[in-house]
C-alpha positions, 0 to 999 in steps of 0.5 A, a space after each residue: 598369282 605369278 606364273 604357274 603351268 596351272 591356273 590355280 584360283 578360281 571363284 565358284 559361288 563367291 567363294 575362293 576355291 583351289 581349281 587346278 586347270 590344264 587346258 590344251 589347244 593346237 592350231 595357230 589360225 582364226 575361224 573362218 570369218 572370225 576378227 581380222 587379228 593375226 594370232 602373232 599380234 596376240 603373242 607378242 601383245 604387252 601389257 598396256 594399261 592406261 586410264 582416261 586423263 582427260 577430265 570428260 572421260 577421267 574417273 580418277 582410276 590409277 594403273 601401277 605396274 611393279 614387274 608382272 602386276 599392275 595394280 588398279 585402284 582409284 576410280 569413281 565411286 557411286 553408292 555400291 558401284 565402282 567405276 573405271 574408264 581407260 584410254 587403253 586396255 591390254 594385258 600380256 601373257 603371264 601378266 596380271 592386272 589387280 583391282 584394289 579399293 578401299 572399303 572393298 567389301 561394300 562394292 557390288 559392281 566394279 565397272 570398267 570401260 576402254 574408250 579409246 578406240 583400240 581392242 584389248 588383248 587379254 592373255 594374263 590375269 584379270 584379278 578382282 577377288 579383293 572385292 569377293 562380292 563384286 560383279 565385274 564389268 569390262 566394256 570396249 566397243 572396239 573389240 576384245 580379244 583373249 588368248 592362251 593364259 588369260 584367267 579371270 579371277 573375280 568374286 561375283 560374275 565377270 561380264 565383257 562386252 563390246 556394247 557402246 552402252 551400259 544401262 542402269 535400273 534407274 534408266 541412266 546410260 554409261 557410255 563408253 567412247 564419248 563423255 557425252 551422256 555418261 552417268 555414274 550411276 548408283 543403280 545397278 547395271 541392267 543392259 548392254 546397248 549396242 548402237 548397230 553398224 559397227 558392233 565389234 567381236 570377242 575373239 578367243 584364239 591360241 597365241 602360239 608356243 608358250 615358254 613353262 609356267 604358262 597355262 593353255 586356254 582361258 579360264 574364269 568363274 562365272 562369265 558372260 560375253 555379249 558382242 557382234 561375233 563370239 570366235 574361238 579359233 583352236 583355243 579353250 574356255 573353262 568356267 563354272 557358268 557361262 552365257 554368251 550373246 552375239 548380237 550381229 550388227 543390230 541396234 537395241 539393248 540385251 538385258 543382263 540377266 536375261 534368257 537366251 530367247 530374250 533380247 538381241 542376236 543375230 551375229 555368229 558364235 563360231 567354235 573352230 578346234 576349240 573347247 568350252 568346258 563347264 565345271 560341275 554344277 555349272 551351266 552354259 547359255 547361248 544366243 546368236 543369229 548362228 552357232 557352228 561347232 567345227 574340227 571336233 570342237 566341243 561344249 562340255 557341262 559337268 552338272 546335276 539337273 536343275 532349274 535351267 538347263 545345263 546347255 541352253 542354246 538359241 539361235 537362228 541356226 545351229 550348225 554342228 559340223 563335226 563338233 559336240 554338245 555334251 552334258 555329263 551327270 555328276 559321278 556318284 550323285 544320286 540326282 539325274 544329269 542336267 538337261 540340253 535345250 537347242 532351240 533354232 530355226 534350223 539345226 543341222 548336226 551332220 558327220 560327226 557331230 553330236 549332241 548327247 547326255 551321259 548318265 552315270 550310275 547313281 543318278 539318271 541322264 538329263 533330257 534333250 530337247 531340240 525345237 526348231 523349224 527344221 532339225 536335220 541329223 545328217 550323219 550325226 547324232 543325238 543320244 542319251 547314254 549311260 548307266 542308271 540306278 533303279 528308278 532313273 533313266 539314261 535320259 530322254 529326248 524330245 524333238 518338236 520341229 516342222 520338219 525332221 530329217 535323218 539321213 546318212 546314218 544319222 543316229 537319234 537314240 537313247 540307251 542304256 549300257 551293259 557295265 562291266 565288274 561290279 557295276 551294274 546298272 538296273 535302270 531304265 532305258 530313255 523315251 524319244 518323244 517326236 512331234 513334228 510337221 514332217 518326218 523324213 528317215 533316209 539313208 540308214 537313218 536311225 531312231 533307236 531306244 535300246 536296253 543292252 543291260 542284263 539287269 535293266 529295270 524298265 523299257 524306253 519308248 518311241 512316241 511319234 506325232 506327225 502330219 506325214 512321215 516317209 522311212 526310206 533307208 532307215 529304221 525306227 527301232 525299240 529292244 532289249 537284251 535283259 528281262 524287261 520289256 523292250 519299249 512300245 513305239 507309239 506313231 500318230 501320222 495325220 496324213 500319210 505314212 510312207 515306207 519305201 526302203 530296207 528297214 522301216 518300224 521294229 521292235 526285238 527281243 534278245 532276252 527274258 524281256 518281250 519285244 514292245 507293241 507297235 501302234 500305229 494310226 496314220 490317214 494313210 499307209 504306204 509300203 513300197 519295195 522301191 529299195 529293198 523291202 520295208 517292214 513293220 514288224 515285232 520279233 524275238 531272236 537269238 543273239 549271235 554265237 559270241 554273245 550267247 549264254 543259255 537258251 533259257 535265258 531267251 524266252 521274251 515274246 515278240 509284241 503286238 502290232 496295232 494299225 488303224 488306218 483309212 488306207 494300207 497300201 503294200 507293194 513289192 516286198 513290203 511285210 508286217 510281221 511278228 515272229 518268235 525265234 526263241 523260247 516265246 510266242 510271236 505277237 498279234 496283228 490287228 489292222 482296222 482300215 478303210 480299204 487294204 490292197 496287197 500286191 507283189 510279194 506283199 506279206 502280213 504274217 505271223 510265226 514260231 520259227 525253229 530255233 537255230 541255237 549255237 553253243 553256248 558262252 560256256 561251251 566256248 570257254 571249255 573248249 574254243 576249238 568247238 565247232 560252232 554248228 547251230 542246232 536246228 530245234 522246234 521251240 514251244 512259242 506260238 504264232 499270233 494271231 492276224 485280224 483285218 477288220 476293212 470298212 470297204 475293199 480288201 484287194 490282194 493281187 499277189 501277196 500272202 497273209 499267213 500264220 504258221 508254227 515250226 514248233 510245238 506252239 500253235 499257229 495262229 488264226 486268221 480272220 479277214 472282214 471287209 465289205 468285198 474281198 478280192 483275191 488274184 494273181 496267185 494271192 494267199 491266205 493261209 495257216 500252216 503247221 510244220 513237221 517238226 513238232 505237233 503245233 496246230 495250224 490255225 484257223 482262216 475266216 473270211 467275212 465280207 459282203 462279197 468274196 471273189 478268188 480268181 487267177 490262183 488265188 488261195 485260202 489255205 490251211 495245212 499241217 505236216 504233223 499229226 495234229 489236225 490241220 485248222 479249219 477254213 470258213 467263208 461267209 458272205 452276204 451277197 455272194 462268193 466266187 472261186 474261179 481260175 485254174 489254182 485257185 482254190 479253197 483247201 485244208 490239207 494235212 501232208 504228215 506221213 504217219 497220220 493226221 487229218 485235214 480241216 474242215 471247211 465251211 463255206 456260206 453264202 446266197 450264191 457260190 460260183 466255182 468258175 472254171 478251175 475253182 476248187 474247194 477241196 480237204 485232203 490228207 496223206 494218211 489221216 482223215 480228210 476234212 469236212 466240206 459244208 456248203 450253206 446257202 439259203 432256200 433261195 440261194 444258188 450253187 453254179 459248178 462251171 468248167 468245161 475243159 478246166 472243171 470246178 471242183 468241190 472234193 475231198 481225198 484221202 490215202 488210207 484215211 477216212 474220205 471226208 464229208 461233202 455236205 450241200 444244204 440247200 440252195 434253190 439250185 445247184 447248177 452244174 455245168 462241168 463241175 465235178 463233186 468228189 468224196 474219195 477215201 479208202 475207209 469209205 465214209 466219204 459221204 456226200 449229202 446234196 439237198 437242193 430244190 434243183 439239181 441242174 446239169 448241162 449235157 454241154 460240159 461234163 459232170 461228175 459225182 465221185 463218191 466212196 461212200 454214201 451219195 445222198 441227192 434230195 432234188 429235182 433233176 433238170 438239163 438246162 441245155 435240152 429243156 425239161 425231160 426225164 431225169 437221166 443222172 449218170 454218176 461216175 463209177 467210183 470203181 473207175 478211179 479207185 479200182 484197188 480201193 474197190 476191190 478190198 472193198 467188194 472182199 468184205 462184201 460192202 458196196 457204195 450206194 446211191 439213193 435217190 429220194 422221191 420228191 411231190 406230193 405222192 412221194 411216199 407211195 411207191 418209193 422204190 429201194 435204193 439202188 447199188 452202184 458205185 464199186 461192182 
């Protein structure tokens, strides 16, 4: 073949094809711990090929040198096997060792052993192409070193090994280094035998500066290597298929055709500043105790999917320090790319290390399968990316492990890219599936499934199954910038799911497609604000000004959040939220739990937000000096609903549950159902509508056996526009208590022009308003809402307060006052309470029907009514015993003097009606006495 700048001839699939190899390597040092052979030794190596001549070892092999070529002839023929035995074998740079034989077409295996105890240096060309159908075996127990320019040109597969024996299918063996026990068998080679204790390595290394005409690196067709260790130091290897097995100092057999997870392994495969390239359609299998890639080393394959992985690794430790495993699809081929499978007890991808598949447009990407006891992505990346056609994805990622850790900006992701020019990807993002004992994501660790293409045809999802999961400064996210929805996130954690840092779980839409749904099932969920406030969110948003096109391109809606857990605990600035800041809707939130506890600034919210619209890309192109001021406009989207179903206790010690709209769409309803609902420390459950557009606030409904509001807790609806605020309903099987300054159930409308407050309904056998407790509806310019207290005929309503009286109140500005209806408790106990129905347009009526109206003279009790007051009750005094009723109602004129003067001028006054009770009620009934405005 001679000397050439490129190694031209390589056999693929048994046929001689023309290939051009130009493989570079730079450094001169060996990998750490590699064979103690200096690079200079290989540089100065001369060809030394000496056949064995001892009768006990000789095979009649001949070696004839002519210039740079040594011809190997003779040997022992056994059936279709041809045996050669050498005392020493080294091949200098640029030299050629060429095997010949008579009747070469019938030879199936060319078997070579080196017996002299001296390692072989190979920096030239091994040429057995004269036997086009034969596999090639080269065995030297003393070790093998490949240098720059080594080229293996054989018809079949080339096997290089430092084994002590070669076993055959008939059970016989060929021994290297001793004559005892050797058989020149006619059977096919089946296994390599290692005796242990003194197993030697195979090394690839750079041999310094080469003269013109010499290629860098090592090239072969189909190649297998087995040795104690296999090391690459500033070297490169190119092949069509490759199998590497490092057995360490183990004793035993290695099958020639076994999978990586079978047979002996235990040594090292190390690449330092080195590369392995596998040509189109090939694959590489590696088995070792440890595999380490450092100093930007890489193992790369260009191939389509087949029955076996394109890269198949089996090791106790895989450490990608700054190297990568990479599979690329074949350009123009409509088949998906090959797979990567890594099985290890410990897999570490750190710093700039990577495992990745690259998808070509015509096909799709392969699957990455990581299967290990511990998988740690520590600043490295595991990615499936690229472009794909319809029906194809860029590739899936599957992780199975006892422990998965993603730290130091570690990345596990699948991404469909946006192409430029005429190349438009229309495929899908890949899916991520994780099944682990424990998952830890911290230090900005990321799990992402993203579609960046505006023409994608499908989403990529994330599915996680784990015994326990902790997210610190990390994120699990799906996203879309296209008309296709973002993928769903489905998480099942049998134990504790803990979120403690900024980040969390999210799905985002920046396009026509919807954000993905989020479904979480966990034994317990704990969200704690240790490092910036964790969140679970599905949202839509407008992109940055540089990426913004037209507002009509952003109609995606947020996805639904569904959570099922035995316990949900939210502490500090932790949030569960859906939101829309584009033209779409916010998603619903549904939580089913055994118990829920919220404290501090914890939030469960759904909102339709204002749109902050930047100038379009076309506007910027027309006027590069355009001021990029954001326009604030209301959107058409609605907020989602929030539904909490709690089997035991729902507790809020601070925090917020709310729906809100700033646009034309409505705020969603809020529904909380539990055994007990305990709200305190300024906690708030609400639904609100802003003033930019006529969106309507939703209703708020609380259903429980017991409901208690204390220490400034609020249950409210509000509107800042002309649309009626939402209603509020509290329904308890046992009791409702509202106490403490600022504790209130309220519906308000603060619009300046008009707009009514919503209605309030409170129902329970026992309703207690303690000091400062309040039930109220009010409107700045419209009608106040109605308040309806419903109690059974055995129920008790208690108003207490003293210096801070409890209150039931409706009020309005120029609008109509609301109606207060209390029916029909057994007793109303007024021990420092206020009932106020105030409104300029009258109609602020109070209807009170109870068997007993019991007041205390110890504390002031007020009834302030701008309308009709109807009392159907016995009236008693709990402070002085039973005596003649003496009801002193507050004079509405003292509160609304100006309104009373206006009413007086019209001839209208308030009326107090006292219905007679008892068996003679209809006899001698007196007409109602005028009262109120006078």
